[in-house]
N, C-alpha and C positions, 0 to 999 in steps of 0.2 A: 959687189953692193946692195943686192936684194937680197941674195941670201944670209947676208950680216943684218939686215932688217929685219927678215922674218926671224930670224934665232933672236936678235934684241928682244921682237914682242911677244916670243914663245917664253923666255925669259924674265920679260918683266911679267907676264902672266902666272907663270910659276908662283913668283916672287910674291905676288897679292894674295894666290889661294895661299900660299902656307902661312902669309902673315895674318890671313883672314882666320886659318886654323886654330894659331897660338894666340889671337885675342881672347881673353873673357868675355862670356856673353853679358849680355843684358838683362837683369834680372827681371824673369816676366812678374809682374805683380800678380797678388792672388784674387782671383774672383770670391767677392764677398758673399755672394748667393753659394757659389758650392761650399764654402767656409761652415754657414751658417745653416745649410740645407741638413735633414735628416734623413733615412731612411724608415720605412715602415718599422715598427715593431714585430717582430715574430709571434704569433700567436699559435695554437696547437687548435685545431677547426676541427670540430666531429666530421665533417664531410670530406676532409681531407686523410681521414685514417688514421690510424698507428702511426707514431711519426713524424707524422705529416708529409708522409710518403704521396698522397695525390691516388692511396689504390685504397678498395674496401671500405671507405668512410661513407656514411648518410649525412642526412641532415637530421637535425634536431628540431622534429615537428614544434614543438613548446615554444622553441626559441625563434620558429619562425611565425608564430603565430606572435608574440611577444615586440619581432621587429617589425611585423606588417603595421603592429598597432605606434609603434614610436614612427612610422614612417607618415601612417595616416592624421594623426595629432602634430605632427614638428614638423615633418619633410614636405610634406603635401603642400602645405601653404604658400611654397616656391616650385619644390620639382615636382613632374610628374613622371610616369611610369608607363608610358601611353604603350607599349608593345607587350603589356599584360593584360590578357580578358579576366572580367571578374569570376569567368567557371574557373578560372587554373589556380585560384585560392581554394579549390576543394583539393588540390593534394598538399595542400597546409595543415588538413583536419578541418577544415569548415566544411558543416551540413550543407545541402539542397536550400532548404530554409535560409541558411545566414547567411549564403551567398547571393541568393536573391534580396534578403534583405540590405546586402551591404551594395549590393547594383542601383538600390532603389535610391540610394542616399546622392546619388549621382546625376546629373544633366548631360545629356550628349546631342550633339548637333544632329538636326532633324529637317523634314520639309512639311508645309502645312498641305496635309489631304487636298482642303479644298481651295486654296488660292495657289499654291505652290512656294509661296514664299518661304525663304529659311526660319525655321523653329528650333524648338530643342523639348525633350522629349525623356521622358525618366529612361537610364542603363538597365540593361536586359543580360542575364549573367552571358549572352555571348559578344556584348560589345566591351572595348576594353576600354582601359582606366582613361578618361578625357584629358586631353594638352591643358595644362592650366592658361597657357597664352594664345591666341589666333598664330600669332606668328613672333621673329625674333623680334622684330622692331616693337612691339607690343610687349613683349617681357624685359626690353631693356629700361623702356618708357617706363614702367611700373616698378623695375628694382634699380632704379636711378643708374642706370645706364650698364649694369652687369647684366648677364644671362645665366640665367638659373637652367643647365642644363637637365635633360631628360633622363634619369637613373634607372631606367632598364637596364641596360650593359655598362654600367658605369664601371664596374668590378673586371670587367672584360678589356676595358677602356684604357684603364690603367695598370702598370706594371705592379705585380704583386697585388691583385686589386684589392682582395679583402681586406688584407694588412694595414692597403693604405687607404680605404674608406674608415674606419678603424681609428688607427693615429691621426687622421686628418681631424676626425671628432673630436676627441679629446686632447689635440697638441695645440690649441689655444695657450699663447703666454704674452708675456710681456716682452717686448724688442728689447733686445740689447743697448747697450748706448751710442753703439756705432752705426746703427740703423735705426735707417729712417722710414717711418709710417704714413703716409701721406693721408689725408683725413680723407674718413668712409671707408679706409682701409684697416684690416686685423691683421697682429702677425703669426704668423702659423711656419714653422720651420718644416714641415711635411711637405706645405705648397709649395708647387714647381719656382713661383717669385717670390716666396715668403710671405708677401704682401694676398690677403685676401678679401675679396669683397662682400663675403658671405658672413654676415656675425654667426657667432658660434650658437649652432643650433641648439645644443644641450647645453647651457648657461648652468643647470645645478640638479644635484640629486632631488628625485624624489620631484618628477616636473612632470610625469606622469602617475599614473597609480593601472599598475598591470592587473591586466583580469584572472589571471593567477596567483596573486599573490607575491609577486618576485621580488627584492627590494631592486626600486628603478634606481641605480645610482648611476652616475654620468657614464662607466665603465661597461655598467652593463648592457645601458640603451646603445650607448658606439656599438658592441659586441650584439648585440640584438638584431638590427635594424642592418649591420652588415653582412652578418648570414642572408639577412633576407634579401638584401639586392647580389648576392653572389647566387641565390637563386633566380631571381627576376631574369637572371642573363644567363643562367646555367639550369633549365626547371628540366632537361630531360639529364641530369647530371648522373643521377643515381642508376637512369637505365642504362645510361653510354657505359659504365662502370662494369656491370654487372654483364653487359655484351663481352667486353673486353677480356673479363676474368672467365667468362665460359669459351672463351676465342682461344685464351690461353692451355685450358685445360682441355680443349680439342686437339691442339696442333700439339700437346703432349701425347696424349692417345696417341694418336696417329703417327705419332714420331716412333712411340714404343712397337707398333703395329710393325711401322716399316723397319724397324732393328729387327723386331722377329721373324719376319717374312725374308728379310734377307740372309739370317744365319738359315734359315728353313734353305733357302734356293742354294745357296752355297756351300750347304753341308752336302746332300745331295751330289752336285756339281763335282766335289772334294771327293765324294766316296767313288762314284762310279771313276773319275782317273786313276786312283790307286788304283782299282779293280782293274782297270788297264795297264797299268804299269806292272803288277804282280804278271798277268797273261803273258805280258810280252817277256816277260823273264822266264 
């Protein structure tokens, strides 16, 4: 009786599994975010080198200076680059007096020498760009609940960062009919949730006047500031690539010398082996 019961339970289990296997599966509803989300547009950047392969590329200094101008005149109203020191701007081609003048436009936290109370002073080239807000709470209070992140490492914090920043800046659009944008937010298919709190920072062409006379279209401004933010995230990018290329050349030369040494050593050994064979014969 026990065996018959166990057999019945096993048969029931098998029938249940087979029944579940042949039943049509429920249709999984498509995620509207995944359907509407777009991947960043692929752009050829000078720092990525020929073919966007990521090697042998260098920054365009003129573009970096334009990108800094876009950041300073537009983005810095909400976002900081607190990991960048003013003296680092010399790598963009700014002279020492220009760096000092730029630094003097900012106030940084300090301590009053006489009273010991918190105070501020003009920044020097050794200082870093100051934070826009003292803390996250103050930032959200000033931005209606939204938190504007520091942009120093933004292109490293996002997948395909340089292309992402460019696409995000030019990607604002009207939402499709099947998507709802809450009040106070904006539709951007390149943003992870599609709804973004940041208003379009590049609202129109000629929003700024470039010092070098370049036409300030929305796409041009987006490209320039994206390149600049790539530099803030990787200021040693060019040196790292040069070191990598030098290391590869060194390894190739070392490999060649090793192969020649191998041929020389074994040539002598093989020659002696042949002589011994002949002598034995």
